[in-house]
KOLDO-291389 format. One record per residue (C-alpha): x, y, z; residue number from 1. Coordinates in nm, 2 decimals, padded with zeros to 4 digits, always signed. Layout:
<r east="X" north="Y" up="Z" seq="NUM"/>
...
//
This chain:
<r east="-01.92" north="+01.66" up="-04.30" seq="1"/>
<r east="-02.17" north="+01.39" up="-04.42" seq="2"/>
<r east="-02.15" north="+01.52" up="-04.78" seq="3"/>
<r east="-01.77" north="+01.48" up="-04.79" seq="4"/>
<r east="-01.80" north="+01.13" up="-04.64" seq="5"/>
<r east="-02.06" north="+01.03" up="-04.90" seq="6"/>
<r east="-01.84" north="+01.15" up="-05.19" seq="7"/>
<r east="-01.62" north="+00.87" up="-05.34" seq="8"/>
<r east="-01.26" north="+00.95" up="-05.29" seq="9"/>
<r east="-00.91" north="+00.84" up="-05.41" seq="10"/>
<r east="-00.62" north="+00.82" up="-05.16" seq="11"/>
<r east="-00.27" north="+00.82" up="-05.32" seq="12"/>
<r east="-00.04" north="+00.91" up="-05.02" seq="13"/>
<r east="-00.11" north="+00.70" up="-04.72" seq="14"/>
<r east="+00.15" north="+00.54" up="-04.50" seq="15"/>
<r east="+00.04" north="+00.21" up="-04.35" seq="16"/>
<r east="+00.20" north="+00.26" up="-04.01" seq="17"/>
<r east="+00.10" north="+00.62" up="-03.98" seq="18"/>
<r east="-00.27" north="+00.53" up="-04.04" seq="19"/>
<r east="-00.31" north="+00.30" up="-03.73" seq="20"/>
<r east="-00.62" north="+00.35" up="-03.52" seq="21"/>
<r east="-00.56" north="+00.52" up="-03.18" seq="22"/>
<r east="-00.75" north="+00.24" up="-03.01" seq="23"/>
<r east="-00.52" north="-00.02" up="-03.17" seq="24"/>
<r east="-00.21" north="+00.18" up="-03.07" seq="25"/>
<r east="-00.34" north="+00.20" up="-02.71" seq="26"/>
<r east="-00.40" north="-00.17" up="-02.69" seq="27"/>
<r east="-00.06" north="-00.26" up="-02.84" seq="28"/>
<r east="+00.12" north="-00.01" up="-02.62" seq="29"/>
<r east="-00.05" north="-00.14" up="-02.31" seq="30"/>
<r east="+00.05" north="-00.49" up="-02.40" seq="31"/>
<r east="+00.41" north="-00.39" up="-02.45" seq="32"/>
<r east="+00.40" north="-00.20" up="-02.12" seq="33"/>
<r east="+00.29" north="-00.51" up="-01.94" seq="34"/>
<r east="+00.58" north="-00.70" up="-02.10" seq="35"/>
<r east="+00.82" north="-00.43" up="-01.98" seq="36"/>
<r east="+00.92" north="-00.33" up="-02.34" seq="37"/>
<r east="+00.80" north="+00.03" up="-02.29" seq="38"/>
<r east="+00.68" north="+00.25" up="-02.01" seq="39"/>
<r east="+00.31" north="+00.28" up="-02.09" seq="40"/>
<r east="+00.26" north="+00.59" up="-01.89" seq="41"/>
<r east="+00.51" north="+00.77" up="-02.11" seq="42"/>
<r east="+00.31" north="+00.73" up="-02.42" seq="43"/>
<r east="-00.05" north="+00.69" up="-02.31" seq="44"/>
<r east="-00.13" north="+01.07" up="-02.32" seq="45"/>
<r east="+00.03" north="+01.11" up="-02.66" seq="46"/>
<r east="-00.19" north="+00.83" up="-02.81" seq="47"/>
<r east="-00.51" north="+00.97" up="-02.65" seq="48"/>
<r east="-00.44" north="+01.33" up="-02.77" seq="49"/>
<r east="-00.59" north="+01.43" up="-03.10" seq="50"/>
<r east="-00.42" north="+01.76" up="-03.16" seq="51"/>
<r east="-00.06" north="+01.65" up="-03.12" seq="52"/>
<r east="+00.24" north="+01.89" up="-03.13" seq="53"/>
<r east="+00.53" north="+01.83" up="-03.37" seq="54"/>
<r east="+00.73" north="+01.68" up="-03.08" seq="55"/>
<r east="+00.45" north="+01.45" up="-02.99" seq="56"/>
<r east="+00.40" north="+01.34" up="-03.35" seq="57"/>
<r east="+00.76" north="+01.22" up="-03.37" seq="58"/>
<r east="+00.73" north="+01.05" up="-03.03" seq="59"/>
<r east="+00.43" north="+00.87" up="-03.17" seq="60"/>
<r east="+00.62" north="+00.76" up="-03.48" seq="61"/>
<r east="+00.89" north="+00.62" up="-03.25" seq="62"/>
<r east="+00.63" north="+00.42" up="-03.07" seq="63"/>
<r east="+00.47" north="+00.29" up="-03.39" seq="64"/>
<r east="+00.81" north="+00.17" up="-03.50" seq="65"/>
<r east="+00.84" north="-00.04" up="-03.19" seq="66"/>
<r east="+00.49" north="-00.17" up="-03.21" seq="67"/>
<r east="+00.50" north="-00.29" up="-03.58" seq="68"/>
<r east="+00.78" north="-00.54" up="-03.56" seq="69"/>
<r east="+00.59" north="-00.87" up="-03.57" seq="70"/>
<r east="+00.39" north="-01.03" up="-03.85" seq="71"/>
<r east="+00.06" north="-01.06" up="-03.66" seq="72"/>
<r east="+00.05" north="-00.69" up="-03.58" seq="73"/>
<r east="+00.14" north="-00.59" up="-03.94" seq="74"/>
<r east="-00.15" north="-00.81" up="-04.06" seq="75"/>
<r east="-00.40" north="-00.67" up="-03.81" seq="76"/>
<r east="-00.30" north="-00.31" up="-03.89" seq="77"/>
<r east="-00.33" north="-00.36" up="-04.26" seq="78"/>
<r east="-00.68" north="-00.50" up="-04.23" seq="79"/>
<r east="-00.80" north="-00.22" up="-04.00" seq="80"/>
<r east="-00.65" north="+00.06" up="-04.21" seq="81"/>
<r east="-00.81" north="-00.06" up="-04.53" seq="82"/>
<r east="-01.15" north="-00.10" up="-04.36" seq="83"/>
<r east="-01.12" north="+00.25" up="-04.21" seq="84"/>
<r east="-01.05" north="+00.40" up="-04.55" seq="85"/>
<r east="-01.34" north="+00.21" up="-04.70" seq="86"/>
<r east="-01.57" north="+00.34" up="-04.43" seq="87"/>
<r east="-01.47" north="+00.69" up="-04.53" seq="88"/>
<r east="-01.59" north="+00.60" up="-04.88" seq="89"/>
<r east="-01.24" north="+00.58" up="-05.03" seq="90"/>
<r east="-01.29" north="+00.37" up="-05.34" seq="91"/>
<r east="-00.92" north="+00.35" up="-05.45" seq="92"/>
<r east="-00.63" north="+00.33" up="-05.20" seq="93"/>
<r east="-00.26" north="+00.32" up="-05.27" seq="94"/>
<r east="-00.11" north="+00.21" up="-04.94" seq="95"/>
<r east="+00.27" north="+00.26" up="-04.90" seq="96"/>
<r east="+00.49" north="+00.08" up="-04.65" seq="97"/>
<r east="+00.86" north="+00.01" up="-04.60" seq="98"/>
<r east="+00.94" north="-00.36" up="-04.60" seq="99"/>
<r east="+01.11" north="-00.42" up="-04.27" seq="100"/>
<r east="+01.38" north="-00.67" up="-04.18" seq="101"/>
<r east="+01.42" north="-00.80" up="-03.82" seq="102"/>
<r east="+01.64" north="-01.11" up="-03.79" seq="103"/>
<r east="+01.56" north="-01.15" up="-03.42" seq="104"/>
<r east="+01.21" north="-01.26" up="-03.50" seq="105"/>
<r east="+01.27" north="-01.40" up="-03.84" seq="106"/>
<r east="+01.12" north="-01.11" up="-04.03" seq="107"/>
<r east="+01.25" north="-01.05" up="-04.38" seq="108"/>
<r east="+01.13" north="-00.78" up="-04.62" seq="109"/>
<r east="+00.94" north="-01.05" up="-04.81" seq="110"/>
<r east="+00.77" north="-01.20" up="-04.49" seq="111"/>
<r east="+00.68" north="-00.84" up="-04.39" seq="112"/>
<r east="+00.50" north="-00.79" up="-04.72" seq="113"/>
<r east="+00.34" north="-01.13" up="-04.69" seq="114"/>
<r east="+00.20" north="-01.02" up="-04.36" seq="115"/>
<r east="+00.06" north="-00.71" up="-04.53" seq="116"/>
<r east="-00.10" north="-00.93" up="-04.80" seq="117"/>
<r east="-00.25" north="-01.15" up="-04.53" seq="118"/>
<r east="-00.41" north="-00.84" up="-04.38" seq="119"/>
<r east="-00.56" north="-00.75" up="-04.72" seq="120"/>
<r east="-00.70" north="-01.10" up="-04.75" seq="121"/>
<r east="-00.85" north="-01.07" up="-04.40" seq="122"/>
<r east="-01.06" north="-00.77" up="-04.48" seq="123"/>
<r east="-01.42" north="-00.86" up="-04.43" seq="124"/>
<r east="-01.61" north="-00.54" up="-04.37" seq="125"/>
<r east="-01.59" north="-00.45" up="-04.75" seq="126"/>
<r east="-01.51" north="-00.63" up="-05.07" seq="127"/>
<r east="-01.15" north="-00.57" up="-05.17" seq="128"/>
<r east="-00.97" north="-00.59" up="-05.50" seq="129"/>
<r east="-00.59" north="-00.58" up="-05.43" seq="130"/>
<r east="-00.44" north="-00.77" up="-05.72" seq="131"/>
<r east="-00.48" north="-00.73" up="-06.10" seq="132"/>
<r east="-00.56" north="-01.10" up="-06.15" seq="133"/>
<r east="-00.86" north="-01.07" up="-05.92" seq="134"/>
<r east="-01.01" north="-00.78" up="-06.11" seq="135"/>
<r east="-01.38" north="-00.79" up="-06.19" seq="136"/>
<r east="-01.47" north="-00.55" up="-06.47" seq="137"/>
<r east="-01.79" north="-00.73" up="-06.59" seq="138"/>
<r east="-02.01" north="-00.45" up="-06.46" seq="139"/>
<r east="-01.95" north="-00.10" up="-06.33" seq="140"/>
<r east="-02.18" north="-00.16" up="-06.04" seq="141"/>
<r east="-01.95" north="-00.43" up="-05.91" seq="142"/>
<r east="-01.69" north="-00.16" up="-05.85" seq="143"/>
<r east="-01.92" north="+00.01" up="-05.60" seq="144"/>
<r east="-02.12" north="-00.25" up="-05.43" seq="145"/>
<r east="-02.16" north="-00.63" up="-05.42" seq="146"/>
<r east="-02.44" north="-00.84" up="-05.29" seq="147"/>
<r east="-02.36" north="-01.08" up="-05.01" seq="148"/>
<r east="-02.53" north="-01.40" up="-05.11" seq="149"/>
<r east="-02.56" north="-01.52" up="-04.75" seq="150"/>
<r east="-02.77" north="-01.24" up="-04.60" seq="151"/>
<r east="-02.86" north="-01.01" up="-04.89" seq="152"/>
<r east="-02.67" north="-00.71" up="-04.76" seq="153"/>
<r east="-02.48" north="-00.47" up="-04.98" seq="154"/>
<r east="-02.11" north="-00.43" up="-04.93" seq="155"/>
<r east="-01.88" north="-00.14" up="-05.05" seq="156"/>
<r east="-01.59" north="-00.23" up="-05.26" seq="157"/>
<r east="-01.24" north="-00.08" up="-05.25" seq="158"/>
<r east="-00.95" north="-00.11" up="-05.48" seq="159"/>
<r east="-00.61" north="-00.14" up="-05.30" seq="160"/>
<r east="-00.27" north="-00.12" up="-05.46" seq="161"/>
<r east="+00.06" north="-00.13" up="-05.28" seq="162"/>
<r east="+00.37" north="+00.09" up="-05.30" seq="163"/>
<r east="+00.70" north="-00.03" up="-05.14" seq="164"/>
<r east="+00.89" north="+00.25" up="-04.97" seq="165"/>
<r east="+01.26" north="+00.29" up="-04.98" seq="166"/>
<r east="+01.37" north="+00.44" up="-04.65" seq="167"/>
<r east="+01.63" north="+00.72" up="-04.68" seq="168"/>
<r east="+01.84" north="+00.55" up="-04.41" seq="169"/>
<r east="+01.90" north="+00.25" up="-04.65" seq="170"/>
<r east="+02.20" north="+00.17" up="-04.87" seq="171"/>
<r east="+02.19" north="+00.15" up="-05.24" seq="172"/>
<r east="+02.19" north="-00.23" up="-05.21" seq="173"/>
<r east="+01.90" north="-00.23" up="-04.97" seq="174"/>
<r east="+01.70" north="+00.00" up="-05.19" seq="175"/>
<r east="+01.77" north="-00.23" up="-05.49" seq="176"/>
<r east="+01.64" north="-00.52" up="-05.28" seq="177"/>
<r east="+01.31" north="-00.34" up="-05.22" seq="178"/>
<r east="+01.27" north="-00.27" up="-05.59" seq="179"/>
<r east="+01.34" north="-00.63" up="-05.68" seq="180"/>
<r east="+01.08" north="-00.74" up="-05.42" seq="181"/>
<r east="+00.83" north="-00.50" up="-05.57" seq="182"/>
<r east="+00.89" north="-00.66" up="-05.91" seq="183"/>
<r east="+00.85" north="-01.01" up="-05.77" seq="184"/>
<r east="+00.51" north="-00.90" up="-05.61" seq="185"/>
<r east="+00.36" north="-00.72" up="-05.91" seq="186"/>
<r east="+00.09" north="-00.98" up="-05.96" seq="187"/>
<r east="+00.00" north="-00.94" up="-05.59" seq="188"/>
<r east="-00.09" north="-00.57" up="-05.63" seq="189"/>
<r east="+00.24" north="-00.39" up="-05.59" seq="190"/>
<r east="+00.24" north="-00.11" up="-05.85" seq="191"/>
<r east="+00.52" north="+00.12" up="-05.75" seq="192"/>
<r east="+00.80" north="+00.25" up="-05.54" seq="193"/>
<r east="+00.81" north="+00.54" up="-05.29" seq="194"/>
<r east="+01.11" north="+00.72" up="-05.15" seq="195"/>
<r east="+01.04" north="+00.84" up="-04.80" seq="196"/>
<r east="+01.18" north="+00.87" up="-04.45" seq="197"/>
<r east="+01.36" north="+01.14" up="-04.26" seq="198"/>
<r east="+01.43" north="+01.40" up="-04.53" seq="199"/>
<r east="+01.74" north="+01.52" up="-04.35" seq="200"/>
<r east="+01.90" north="+01.17" up="-04.38" seq="201"/>
<r east="+02.07" north="+01.02" up="-04.69" seq="202"/>
<r east="+02.18" north="+01.15" up="-05.03" seq="203"/>
<r east="+01.97" north="+01.14" up="-05.35" seq="204"/>
<r east="+02.25" north="+00.97" up="-05.54" seq="205"/>
<r east="+02.23" north="+00.67" up="-05.30" seq="206"/>
<r east="+01.88" north="+00.59" up="-05.42" seq="207"/>
<r east="+01.90" north="+00.69" up="-05.78" seq="208"/>
<r east="+02.02" north="+00.36" up="-05.92" seq="209"/>
<r east="+01.74" north="+00.17" up="-05.76" seq="210"/>
<r east="+01.48" north="+00.42" up="-05.87" seq="211"/>
<r east="+01.61" north="+00.43" up="-06.22" seq="212"/>
<r east="+01.60" north="+00.05" up="-06.23" seq="213"/>
<r east="+01.24" north="+00.06" up="-06.10" seq="214"/>
<r east="+01.13" north="+00.29" up="-06.38" seq="215"/>
<r east="+01.32" north="+00.08" up="-06.64" seq="216"/>
<r east="+01.13" north="-00.23" up="-06.52" seq="217"/>
<r east="+00.79" north="-00.05" up="-06.56" seq="218"/>
<r east="+00.73" north="+00.03" up="-06.19" seq="219"/>
<r east="+00.58" north="+00.37" up="-06.11" seq="220"/>
<r east="+00.77" north="+00.60" up="-05.88" seq="221"/>
<r east="+00.66" north="+00.87" up="-05.63" seq="222"/>
<r east="+00.90" north="+01.07" up="-05.43" seq="223"/>
<r east="+00.87" north="+01.27" up="-05.10" seq="224"/>
<r east="+01.01" north="+01.59" up="-05.25" seq="225"/>
<r east="+01.08" north="+01.93" up="-05.09" seq="226"/>
<r east="+00.99" north="+01.83" up="-04.73" seq="227"/>
<r east="+01.28" north="+02.04" up="-04.62" seq="228"/>
<r east="+01.48" north="+02.31" up="-04.79" seq="229"/>
<r east="+01.72" north="+02.13" up="-05.02" seq="230"/>
<r east="+01.74" north="+02.31" up="-05.35" seq="231"/>
<r east="+01.99" north="+02.07" up="-05.52" seq="232"/>
<r east="+01.79" north="+01.76" up="-05.43" seq="233"/>
<r east="+01.46" north="+01.91" up="-05.53" seq="234"/>
<r east="+01.60" north="+02.00" up="-05.88" seq="235"/>
<r east="+01.76" north="+01.65" up="-05.91" seq="236"/>
<r east="+01.43" north="+01.48" up="-05.82" seq="237"/>
<r east="+01.23" north="+01.69" up="-06.07" seq="238"/>
<r east="+01.49" north="+01.61" up="-06.34" seq="239"/>
<r east="+01.44" north="+01.24" up="-06.26" seq="240"/>
<r east="+01.07" north="+01.28" up="-06.37" seq="241"/>
<r east="+00.89" north="+01.06" up="-06.12" seq="242"/>
<r east="+00.53" north="+00.98" up="-06.19" seq="243"/>
<r east="+00.42" north="+01.17" up="-05.88" seq="244"/>
<r east="+00.57" north="+01.37" up="-05.59" seq="245"/>
<r east="+00.45" north="+01.43" up="-05.24" seq="246"/>
<r east="+00.44" north="+01.75" up="-05.04" seq="247"/>
<r east="+00.65" north="+02.01" up="-05.23" seq="248"/>
<r east="+00.66" north="+02.24" up="-04.92" seq="249"/>
<r east="+00.99" north="+02.40" up="-04.97" seq="250"/>
<r east="+01.00" north="+02.48" up="-05.34" seq="251"/>
<r east="+01.15" north="+02.80" up="-05.47" seq="252"/>
<r east="+01.03" north="+02.98" up="-05.79" seq="253"/>
<r east="+01.25" north="+02.79" up="-06.02" seq="254"/>
<r east="+01.14" north="+02.46" up="-05.87" seq="255"/>
<r east="+00.77" north="+02.56" up="-05.93" seq="256"/>
<r east="+00.85" north="+02.65" up="-06.29" seq="257"/>
<r east="+01.02" north="+02.31" up="-06.35" seq="258"/>
<r east="+00.74" north="+02.12" up="-06.18" seq="259"/>
<r east="+00.46" north="+02.29" up="-06.37" seq="260"/>
<r east="+00.64" north="+02.25" up="-06.71" seq="261"/>
<r east="+00.68" north="+01.88" up="-06.64" seq="262"/>
<r east="+00.32" north="+01.84" up="-06.51" seq="263"/>
<r east="+00.42" north="+01.60" up="-06.24" seq="264"/>
<r east="+00.12" north="+01.54" up="-06.02" seq="265"/>
<r east="+00.15" north="+01.65" up="-05.65" seq="266"/>
<r east="+00.01" north="+01.46" up="-05.36" seq="267"/>
<r east="-00.11" north="+01.73" up="-05.12" seq="268"/>
<r east="-00.13" north="+01.66" up="-04.75" seq="269"/>
<r east="-00.28" north="+01.97" up="-04.58" seq="270"/>
<r east="-00.31" north="+01.87" up="-04.22" seq="271"/>
<r east="+00.02" north="+01.69" up="-04.22" seq="272"/>
<r east="+00.20" north="+02.00" up="-04.36" seq="273"/>
<r east="+00.05" north="+02.22" up="-04.09" seq="274"/>
<r east="+00.11" north="+01.98" up="-03.80" seq="275"/>
<r east="+00.47" north="+01.92" up="-03.90" seq="276"/>
<r east="+00.51" north="+02.30" up="-03.94" seq="277"/>
<r east="+00.63" north="+02.26" up="-04.30" seq="278"/>
<r east="+00.37" north="+02.52" up="-04.39" seq="279"/>
<r east="+00.31" north="+02.80" up="-04.13" seq="280"/>
<r east="-00.06" north="+02.86" up="-04.21" seq="281"/>
<r east="-00.32" north="+02.68" up="-04.41" seq="282"/>
<r east="-00.43" north="+02.99" up="-04.60" seq="283"/>
<r east="-00.09" north="+03.02" up="-04.77" seq="284"/>
<r east="-00.06" north="+02.65" up="-04.86" seq="285"/>
<r east="+00.06" north="+02.60" up="-05.22" seq="286"/>
<r east="-00.25" north="+02.38" up="-05.29" seq="287"/>
<r east="-00.43" north="+02.71" up="-05.38" seq="288"/>
<r east="-00.17" north="+02.80" up="-05.65" seq="289"/>
<r east="-00.16" north="+02.45" up="-05.79" seq="290"/>
<r east="-00.54" north="+02.44" up="-05.80" seq="291"/>
<r east="-00.58" north="+02.78" up="-05.96" seq="292"/>
<r east="-00.32" north="+02.70" up="-06.23" seq="293"/>
<r east="-00.48" north="+02.36" up="-06.29" seq="294"/>
<r east="-00.17" north="+02.17" up="-06.21" seq="295"/>
<r east="-00.23" north="+01.80" up="-06.15" seq="296"/>
<r east="-00.28" north="+01.75" up="-05.78" seq="297"/>
<r east="-00.47" north="+01.53" up="-05.53" seq="298"/>
<r east="-00.56" north="+01.57" up="-05.16" seq="299"/>
<r east="-00.43" north="+01.29" up="-04.94" seq="300"/>
<r east="-00.40" north="+01.21" up="-04.57" seq="301"/>
<r east="-00.03" north="+01.11" up="-04.53" seq="302"/>
<r east="-00.07" north="+00.96" up="-04.18" seq="303"/>
<r east="-00.44" north="+00.96" up="-04.09" seq="304"/>
<r east="-00.38" north="+00.81" up="-03.75" seq="305"/>
<r east="-00.09" north="+01.02" up="-03.64" seq="306"/>
<r east="-00.24" north="+01.34" up="-03.76" seq="307"/>
<r east="-00.60" north="+01.26" up="-03.65" seq="308"/>
<r east="-00.76" north="+01.32" up="-03.99" seq="309"/>
<r east="-00.94" north="+01.14" up="-04.27" seq="310"/>
<r east="-00.97" north="+01.20" up="-04.64" seq="311"/>
<r east="-01.31" north="+01.35" up="-04.59" seq="312"/>
<r east="-01.16" north="+01.59" up="-04.33" seq="313"/>
<r east="-00.90" north="+01.69" up="-04.59" seq="314"/>
<r east="-01.17" north="+01.77" up="-04.85" seq="315"/>
<r east="-01.37" north="+01.96" up="-04.59" seq="316"/>
<r east="-01.06" north="+02.16" up="-04.49" seq="317"/>
<r east="-00.97" north="+02.25" up="-04.85" seq="318"/>
<r east="-01.33" north="+02.35" up="-04.93" seq="319"/>
<r east="-01.37" north="+02.57" up="-04.63" seq="320"/>
<r east="-01.02" north="+02.73" up="-04.66" seq="321"/>
<r east="-01.01" north="+02.80" up="-05.03" seq="322"/>
<r east="-01.38" north="+02.86" up="-05.09" seq="323"/>
<r east="-01.44" north="+02.55" up="-05.31" seq="324"/>
<r east="-01.78" north="+02.39" up="-05.35" seq="325"/>
<r east="-01.87" north="+02.02" up="-05.37" seq="326"/>
<r east="-01.87" north="+02.03" up="-05.75" seq="327"/>
<r east="-01.51" north="+02.16" up="-05.76" seq="328"/>
<r east="-01.40" north="+01.91" up="-05.50" seq="329"/>
<r east="-01.57" north="+01.63" up="-05.69" seq="330"/>
<r east="-01.39" north="+01.72" up="-06.01" seq="331"/>
<r east="-01.06" north="+01.74" up="-05.82" seq="332"/>
<r east="-01.09" north="+01.39" up="-05.69" seq="333"/>
<r east="-01.23" north="+01.25" up="-06.02" seq="334"/>
<r east="-00.93" north="+01.40" up="-06.20" seq="335"/>
<r east="-00.70" north="+01.20" up="-05.98" seq="336"/>
<r east="-00.80" north="+00.88" up="-06.16" seq="337"/>
<r east="-00.54" north="+00.97" up="-06.42" seq="338"/>
<r east="-00.27" north="+00.98" up="-06.16" seq="339"/>
<r east="-00.32" north="+00.64" up="-06.01" seq="340"/>
<r east="-00.06" north="+00.36" up="-06.06" seq="341"/>
<r east="-00.31" north="+00.08" up="-06.13" seq="342"/>
<r east="-00.39" north="-00.03" up="-06.48" seq="343"/>
<r east="-00.64" north="+00.10" up="-06.73" seq="344"/>
<r east="-00.91" north="-00.14" up="-06.63" seq="345"/>
<r east="-00.92" north="+00.00" up="-06.28" seq="346"/>
<r east="-00.92" north="+00.35" up="-06.41" seq="347"/>
<r east="-01.22" north="+00.26" up="-06.63" seq="348"/>
<r east="-01.41" north="+00.12" up="-06.33" seq="349"/>
<r east="-01.33" north="+00.43" up="-06.12" seq="350"/>
<r east="-01.46" north="+00.65" up="-06.40" seq="351"/>
<r east="-01.79" north="+00.45" up="-06.39" seq="352"/>
<r east="-01.80" north="+00.50" up="-06.01" seq="353"/>
<r east="-01.77" north="+00.88" up="-06.04" seq="354"/>
<r east="-02.01" north="+00.90" up="-06.34" seq="355"/>
<r east="-02.27" north="+00.72" up="-06.14" seq="356"/>
<r east="-02.20" north="+00.94" up="-05.83" seq="357"/>
<r east="-02.23" north="+01.26" up="-06.05" seq="358"/>
<r east="-02.57" north="+01.15" up="-06.17" seq="359"/>
<r east="-02.68" north="+01.07" up="-05.81" seq="360"/>
<r east="-02.58" north="+01.42" up="-05.69" seq="361"/>
<r east="-02.68" north="+01.59" up="-06.01" seq="362"/>
<r east="-02.33" north="+01.73" up="-06.06" seq="363"/>
//
């Protein structure tokens, strides 16, 4: 496991609220239990359990939705999630979240995102670059470590960029509001739009105007695609030509042909797909076919907290299941540099990171 942790990694499909630490969930739930908002005994065992069933996974998501409704909590969670990914040696993280509106506590979509940004600013365990204007490209070494002038220690550095998620429950107008907010926050590290949420809710045509507008304005777009069997929507999504898609669990042969001809990169979430029962067995996961046909793809966590995983665990799982060595895994993650939504300067820094790592491990 140590070898996978030591390898620099790129995370492109991570939901903020699904990546919360169990210890934080437990603390927040206990606090709400004391306030009478929830019955703590009803959720304690679900939080403490690592190998959660599908039913327990959705129960945990419901709890997380209740817990993440105030600015301070959003800020805390953001800080912790980034530091956790950095401790797993993730050097580039695209963190996605749905801007929430709650008039009862004065939360707007903008104030929610400002709370997220406050969390990024609060990161102290590592050096963080989360906005283009703060980019330091003077030396490739600064992209890996940075000296702390006060005590002489060496800190890791992580690049973080944000994706604003459109929830499938939203209206066209609400989706457009999210895109406009993303455009307003581009200089603060927002690089793209995600479409996610319950795949059985909503119609593709509802979100299409907002997604087309996003692309027209230069925002990158990634779609949760093929999470459930929906042939018409899958084809429409592929025709849209997003910059990336996530999951692709319920593709039919014609869908694979269209995907491969378009070369749209796929965000692969092995543990998530197994836990949600989207894929019946890891050994038949479509990652193998995509890898063998050299289709652009990258391993991701989806919801590291909910599914009790890490990006290192995902690489370990892929390697052991599909018989891939460290060199193959290293090349897989290095190739993902081309799929990130950050600008060319960040890509160049990441290439330097991986080139240095390759020399270190004689790969």
